[in-house]
C-alpha positions as CSV (number, residue, x, y, z in Angstrom):
1,M,-27.7,6.1,-7.2
2,I,-26.5,6.8,-11.1
3,T,-27.2,5.1,-14.1
4,A,-24.1,2.8,-15.6
5,E,-24.5,5.3,-18.5
6,E,-23.9,8.9,-16.5
7,F,-21.0,6.9,-14.4
8,D,-19.3,6.4,-17.8
9,R,-19.7,9.8,-18.6
10,L,-18.0,11.2,-15.3
11,A,-15.8,8.4,-15.6
12,D,-14.5,9.8,-19.1
13,L,-14.2,13.7,-17.5
14,P,-11.0,14.6,-17.2
15,V,-8.9,14.0,-13.9
16,D,-8.8,17.6,-13.0
17,D,-12.3,18.2,-13.4
18,P,-14.1,18.3,-10.3
19,A,-17.2,16.6,-11.5
20,G,-15.7,13.4,-12.5
21,D,-15.0,12.7,-8.9
22,L,-16.4,8.9,-8.7
23,T,-15.7,8.9,-5.3
24,P,-19.1,9.4,-3.5
25,Y,-20.5,6.3,-6.1
26,L,-18.6,4.0,-4.9
27,D,-18.2,1.7,-2.1
28,L,-15.1,1.8,-0.8
29,S,-15.1,-0.4,2.5
30,K,-15.5,-3.3,-0.1
31,A,-12.8,-2.7,-1.8
32,R,-9.8,-4.8,-3.0
33,R,-6.3,-4.8,-3.7
34,P,-5.9,-8.4,-5.8
35,G,-2.8,-9.8,-4.9
36,R,-2.1,-7.0,-2.3
37,E,-3.9,-9.4,0.7
38,V,-2.6,-9.1,4.5
39,Q,-1.5,-11.9,6.0
40,R,0.0,-11.6,9.6
41,V,3.2,-13.5,10.6
42,N,5.5,-13.9,13.1
43,V,9.0,-13.7,13.5
44,D,11.8,-14.0,16.0
45,F,14.9,-12.0,16.3
46,P,17.9,-12.1,18.3
47,L,17.6,-9.0,20.6
48,D,21.3,-7.6,19.2
49,L,19.1,-7.8,15.7
50,L,16.0,-5.9,16.8
51,H,17.6,-3.3,18.0
52,A,19.7,-2.4,14.8
53,I,16.6,-2.7,13.3
54,D,14.9,-0.2,15.4
55,R,17.8,2.4,15.7
56,E,17.8,2.2,11.4
57,A,14.3,2.7,11.4
58,Q,14.5,5.3,14.2
59,R,17.1,6.8,11.5
60,I,14.9,6.8,8.2
61,G,11.7,8.0,10.1
62,V,9.6,4.9,10.1
63,N,8.6,2.1,12.5
64,R,9.8,-1.1,12.9
65,Q,7.1,-2.8,10.4
66,A,7.8,-0.3,7.7
67,F,11.3,-0.8,8.0
68,I,11.5,-4.8,7.9
69,K,8.8,-4.5,5.2
70,L,11.0,-2.4,3.1
71,R,14.1,-4.1,3.3
72,L,12.5,-7.4,2.3
73,A,10.9,-5.6,-0.7
74,D,14.5,-3.9,-1.1
75,A,16.2,-7.8,-1.3
76,L,13.6,-9.5,-3.2
77,S,13.8,-6.9,-5.9
78,T,17.6,-6.5,-6.0
79,K,17.4,-10.6,-6.5
80,A,14.7,-10.4,-8.9
81,S,16.8,-8.0,-11.4
82,S,19.9,-9.9,-11.1
């Protein structure tokens, strides 16, 4: 444990100063990213689409889930910028 004043002092150190590493003083098991919580969903895909997804995911070197998330994020950001 350190005091709030000591924590603030360490936080004010330059990023490249190893003494300014606050990680030992944080409980990252309780860290949250507001707005980035995960909700599991189930989606049914036709087999031919699923095979195409798997081929493209393999081509770019990601797994199926990552590919689907990437393409959905791209589609939504493209629509938002239109």
